[in-house]
C-alpha positions as CSV (number, residue, x, y, z in Angstrom):
1,M,0.0,0.0,0.0
2,E,2.9,2.4,0.7
3,H,4.0,2.0,-2.9
4,L,0.5,2.6,-4.1
5,F,-0.6,5.7,-2.1
6,D,2.5,7.9,-2.1
7,V,3.4,11.5,-2.8
8,T,3.6,11.0,-6.6
9,L,0.1,9.5,-6.7
10,F,-1.4,12.6,-5.1
11,N,0.7,14.9,-7.2
12,A,-0.7,13.1,-10.3
13,M,-4.2,13.5,-8.8
14,F,-3.8,17.3,-8.7
15,R,-2.6,17.4,-12.3
16,M,-5.4,15.2,-13.6
17,V,-8.2,16.8,-11.6
18,A,-7.7,20.2,-13.3
19,P,-9.6,19.5,-16.6
20,I,-12.4,17.7,-14.7
21,L,-12.7,20.5,-12.2
22,L,-12.7,23.3,-14.7
23,A,-15.4,21.6,-16.9
24,A,-17.4,20.7,-13.8
25,L,-17.4,24.3,-12.6
26,G,-18.7,25.3,-16.1
27,G,-21.4,22.7,-15.8
28,A,-22.4,24.0,-12.3
29,I,-22.8,27.5,-13.7
30,C,-25.1,26.2,-16.4
31,S,-27.2,24.2,-14.0
32,R,-27.6,27.3,-11.8
33,V,-29.6,28.8,-14.7
34,G,-31.6,25.7,-15.4
35,L,-29.5,24.4,-18.3
36,F,-28.3,20.8,-17.9
37,N,-25.3,21.0,-20.2
38,V,-24.3,17.5,-21.4
39,G,-22.1,19.0,-24.0
40,L,-19.1,19.5,-21.7
41,E,-17.2,16.6,-23.4
42,G,-17.4,18.4,-26.8
43,F,-16.5,21.8,-25.3
44,V,-13.3,20.4,-23.7
45,L,-12.4,18.6,-26.9
46,V,-12.7,21.8,-29.0
47,G,-10.6,23.6,-26.4
48,A,-7.9,20.9,-26.5
49,F,-7.6,21.0,-30.3
50,A,-7.6,24.8,-30.4
51,A,-4.9,25.0,-27.8
52,I,-2.6,22.7,-29.8
53,A,-3.4,24.5,-33.1
54,G,-2.8,27.9,-31.5
55,N,0.5,26.8,-30.0
56,H,1.7,25.3,-33.3
57,F,1.0,28.4,-35.4
58,T,2.0,31.1,-32.8
59,G,4.6,29.4,-30.8
60,N,3.3,31.1,-27.7
61,V,1.7,29.0,-25.0
62,L,-0.2,32.0,-23.5
63,V,-1.7,32.9,-26.9
64,A,-2.6,29.2,-27.4
65,V,-4.6,29.2,-24.2
66,L,-6.4,32.4,-25.2
67,I,-7.2,30.8,-28.6
68,A,-8.6,27.7,-26.9
69,V,-10.8,29.9,-24.7
70,V,-12.0,32.0,-27.7
71,A,-12.7,28.9,-29.9
72,T,-14.7,27.2,-27.1
73,L,-16.6,30.5,-26.5
74,L,-17.7,30.5,-30.1
75,F,-18.7,26.8,-29.9
76,S,-20.7,27.5,-26.7
77,L,-22.3,30.5,-28.3
78,I,-23.9,28.3,-30.9
79,F,-25.0,25.9,-28.2
80,A,-26.6,28.8,-26.3
81,F,-28.3,30.1,-29.4
82,M,-29.9,26.7,-30.2
83,S,-30.8,25.9,-26.6
84,I,-32.0,29.4,-25.5
85,Q,-33.0,31.3,-28.6
86,L,-34.4,28.5,-30.7
87,Q,-35.7,26.6,-27.6
88,A,-34.3,23.3,-28.7
89,N,-34.1,20.5,-26.2
90,V,-30.9,21.2,-24.2
91,I,-30.1,17.5,-23.7
92,I,-30.3,16.7,-27.4
93,V,-28.3,19.7,-28.3
94,G,-25.6,18.8,-25.8
95,I,-25.3,15.3,-27.1
96,S,-25.2,16.5,-30.7
97,F,-22.5,19.0,-29.9
98,N,-20.4,16.1,-28.4
99,F,-20.6,14.2,-31.7
100,L,-20.0,17.5,-33.6
101,A,-16.9,18.2,-31.7
102,L,-15.6,14.7,-32.2
103,G,-16.1,14.9,-36.0
104,L,-15.0,18.5,-36.3
105,T,-11.7,18.0,-34.5
106,A,-10.9,14.8,-36.5
107,F,-11.6,16.7,-39.7
108,C,-9.5,19.7,-38.7
109,L,-6.7,17.4,-37.6
110,Q,-6.5,16.0,-41.1
111,A,-7.2,19.3,-42.9
112,I,-4.7,21.4,-41.0
113,F,-2.0,19.0,-39.9
114,K,-2.4,16.4,-42.7
115,V,-2.4,13.5,-40.1
116,K,-4.9,11.1,-38.7
117,G,-5.4,10.0,-35.1
118,A,-2.9,12.2,-33.4
119,F,-0.6,15.3,-33.8
120,Y,2.7,15.7,-32.0
121,D,5.4,18.3,-32.6
122,K,8.7,17.6,-30.7
123,N,9.5,21.4,-30.9
124,M,6.2,22.4,-29.2
125,V,6.5,23.7,-25.7
126,G,3.7,23.0,-23.3
127,L,2.5,24.9,-20.2
128,P,5.3,25.7,-17.7
129,K,5.5,24.0,-14.3
130,W,5.5,26.3,-11.3
131,N,7.5,25.5,-8.2
132,I,5.9,27.5,-5.4
133,P,8.5,29.1,-3.1
134,V,8.6,27.9,0.5
135,I,5.8,25.4,-0.1
136,Q,8.0,23.3,-2.4
137,D,10.4,22.8,0.6
138,I,7.8,21.4,2.9
139,P,8.0,17.6,3.1
140,V,5.1,15.7,1.5
141,V,3.0,18.9,1.0
142,G,5.6,20.4,-1.4
143,G,5.8,17.2,-3.4
144,I,2.0,17.2,-3.8
145,V,1.1,20.8,-4.3
146,S,4.2,22.3,-6.1
147,G,5.3,21.7,-9.7
148,H,2.0,22.0,-11.6
149,S,1.0,24.1,-14.5
150,P,-0.6,27.5,-13.9
151,L,-4.0,26.2,-15.0
152,V,-4.0,23.7,-12.2
153,Y,-3.6,26.4,-9.6
154,L,-6.1,28.6,-11.6
155,A,-8.7,25.8,-11.3
156,F,-8.7,25.9,-7.5
157,V,-8.6,29.7,-7.4
158,L,-11.7,29.8,-9.6
159,V,-13.5,27.7,-7.0
160,V,-13.2,30.6,-4.6
161,V,-14.0,33.2,-7.3
162,L,-17.1,31.4,-8.5
163,H,-18.3,30.8,-4.9
164,Y,-18.0,34.6,-4.3
165,F,-19.6,35.3,-7.7
166,L,-22.6,33.0,-7.1
167,F,-23.3,33.8,-3.4
168,R,-22.0,37.3,-2.8
169,S,-22.4,39.3,-6.1
170,V,-25.5,40.9,-7.5
171,T,-25.0,39.2,-10.9
172,G,-24.6,35.8,-9.1
173,F,-27.9,36.3,-7.2
174,R,-29.7,37.1,-10.5
175,L,-28.2,34.1,-12.1
176,R,-29.3,31.8,-9.3
177,A,-32.8,33.4,-9.4
178,V,-33.1,32.6,-13.0
179,G,-32.4,28.9,-12.3
180,E,-34.6,28.7,-9.2
181,N,-37.7,30.5,-10.6
182,P,-37.3,32.1,-14.1
183,V,-40.9,33.4,-14.0
184,A,-40.4,35.3,-10.8
185,A,-37.0,36.5,-12.0
186,K,-38.5,37.8,-15.2
187,S,-41.3,39.5,-13.2
188,I,-38.8,41.7,-11.3
189,G,-36.9,42.7,-14.5
190,I,-34.1,40.2,-14.7
191,K,-33.3,39.3,-18.3
192,V,-33.6,35.5,-18.2
193,N,-32.1,34.8,-21.6
194,R,-29.2,37.2,-20.9
195,M,-28.3,35.4,-17.7
196,Q,-28.5,32.0,-19.5
197,Y,-26.2,33.3,-22.3
198,L,-23.8,34.5,-19.6
199,A,-23.8,31.2,-17.9
200,V,-23.1,29.2,-21.1
201,L,-20.3,31.6,-22.1
202,I,-18.7,31.2,-18.7
203,C,-19.0,27.5,-19.1
204,G,-17.4,27.7,-22.5
205,A,-14.4,29.7,-21.2
206,L,-13.9,27.2,-18.4
207,C,-14.0,24.3,-20.7
208,G,-11.6,26.0,-23.0
209,L,-9.1,26.2,-20.1
210,A,-9.8,22.6,-19.3
211,G,-9.0,21.6,-22.9
212,A,-5.8,23.7,-22.9
213,Q,-4.7,22.0,-19.7
214,L,-5.5,18.6,-21.2
215,S,-3.5,19.1,-24.4
216,L,-0.8,21.5,-23.3
217,G,-0.4,20.9,-19.5
218,Q,-0.4,17.1,-19.5
219,V,0.7,15.6,-22.8
220,T,1.6,18.5,-25.2
221,M,-0.2,16.8,-28.1
222,F,-3.6,16.1,-29.5
223,T,-5.3,12.8,-30.2
224,E,-8.8,12.2,-31.5
225,G,-11.2,11.9,-28.7
226,M,-8.5,12.6,-26.1
227,T,-11.1,13.8,-23.6
228,A,-11.9,10.1,-23.1
229,G,-15.1,10.7,-21.2
230,R,-13.7,13.4,-18.9
231,G,-16.5,15.8,-19.9
232,F,-19.1,13.2,-18.7
233,I,-17.2,12.6,-15.5
234,A,-17.2,16.4,-15.0
235,L,-21.0,16.3,-15.5
236,V,-21.3,13.7,-12.7
237,A,-19.0,15.8,-10.5
238,T,-21.4,18.7,-11.0
239,M,-24.3,16.5,-10.0
240,L,-22.4,15.0,-7.0
241,G,-21.3,18.5,-5.9
242,Q,-24.9,19.8,-6.2
243,S,-23.7,22.6,-8.4
244,H,-21.9,24.2,-5.5
245,P,-18.2,25.2,-6.3
246,V,-16.8,23.6,-3.1
247,G,-18.9,20.5,-3.6
248,V,-17.9,20.3,-7.2
249,M,-14.2,20.6,-6.2
250,A,-14.5,17.8,-3.6
251,S,-16.2,15.4,-6.1
252,S,-13.7,16.3,-8.8
253,L,-10.8,15.5,-6.5
254,L,-12.4,12.1,-6.0
255,F,-12.5,11.4,-9.7
256,G,-9.0,12.9,-10.2
257,L,-7.7,10.5,-7.6
258,M,-9.4,7.5,-9.3
259,D,-7.9,8.6,-12.6
260,A,-4.4,8.8,-11.1
261,L,-4.9,5.5,-9.3
262,S,-5.9,3.8,-12.5
263,I,-2.6,4.7,-14.1
264,R,-0.7,3.7,-11.0
265,L,-2.3,0.3,-11.0
266,Q,-0.9,-0.4,-14.5
267,G,2.5,-0.6,-12.9
268,F,1.3,-3.6,-10.7
269,S,0.9,-5.9,-13.8
270,L,-2.9,-5.4,-13.8
271,P,-4.6,-5.6,-17.2
272,T,-4.8,-2.1,-18.8
273,H,-8.4,-2.5,-19.7
274,F,-9.3,-3.2,-16.1
275,T,-7.4,-0.2,-14.7
276,Q,-8.9,2.1,-17.3
277,M,-12.3,1.2,-16.1
278,L,-11.8,2.4,-12.6
279,P,-12.8,6.1,-13.0
280,Y,-15.9,5.1,-14.9
281,V,-16.9,2.5,-12.3
282,V,-16.6,5.1,-9.6
283,T,-18.7,7.4,-11.8
284,L,-21.5,4.8,-12.0
285,L,-21.3,4.3,-8.3
286,A,-21.6,8.0,-7.7
287,L,-24.7,8.1,-9.8
288,L,-26.3,5.8,-7.3
289,F,-26.5,8.7,-4.9
290,F,-29.0,10.3,-7.3
291,R,-31.5,7.5,-7.6
292,T,-34.0,9.4,-5.6
293,N,-32.5,12.9,-6.0
294,S,-34.5,15.6,-7.7
295,Y,-31.5,17.2,-9.4
296,M,-32.5,16.2,-12.9
297,D,-36.2,17.0,-12.3
298,D,-35.2,20.5,-11.0
299,A,-33.0,21.1,-14.0
300,R,-35.7,20.1,-16.4
301,K,-38.4,22.1,-14.6
302,A,-36.3,25.2,-14.6
303,N,-35.4,24.7,-18.2
304,G,-39.0,24.1,-19.2
305,S,-40.4,27.0,-17.2
306,S,-38.0,29.4,-18.9
307,R,-39.5,28.7,-22.3
């Protein structure tokens, strides 16, 4: 057990939790306005490809992250238009956008880089690793917390920022009011559609950061379907955390730990297919907590009453 649960395992957990946490926070914002966004997988995938493309053509990792955010914002804007303006079923739209992102990134991979399956450039520089002064010298803690990319730290900072935004700011109160009772919110002058657009755009920006961390902070390459279900795991983390930033962070850490553990178990001569199932088995077990939960019903009611 001491070889299984060590400092490097929890260090890997922090690194792997960032894409899940960022996407889950985006899903939490959407659910707060009554939109159950199942398109997180597609959003993150678009961000991952845009980050690699931006890095390849500009050679600047910061610009690449910004390009990932902008590309995902545009993608999420189309999602918002169809779900809010055209009043399409948000579940169907989200599923469609997952397939759209999968096909679009595969097409762009071949059209732009003339390759199939994956793109890797040995000269490409990924996100830098930050060693935090003082903390890096603390035994155990330094080995876990220090040495991650800026987006990993940003993900945890955004937990605090979004908590303040949702529960302490005027815009946050309005956003929550739209999700809890859109009719009452509209009666007091709150622009329901505007708040929903804002939530989806925030979600898009967060998923863009998640994609950038995935393709530039972890592997510095892009492969078709590289999200590998992380968007759906983020959706479960949103549900498990009850759309509360702190709860979402706690549930994301659980899934990040399972992701890191699945990789660690491969070093113990366990079958790869078995170890890769671990995060998804935990996801299914987590869904058992929602057998009698009204989360889905509340989201559907809020979405339906806003029509």
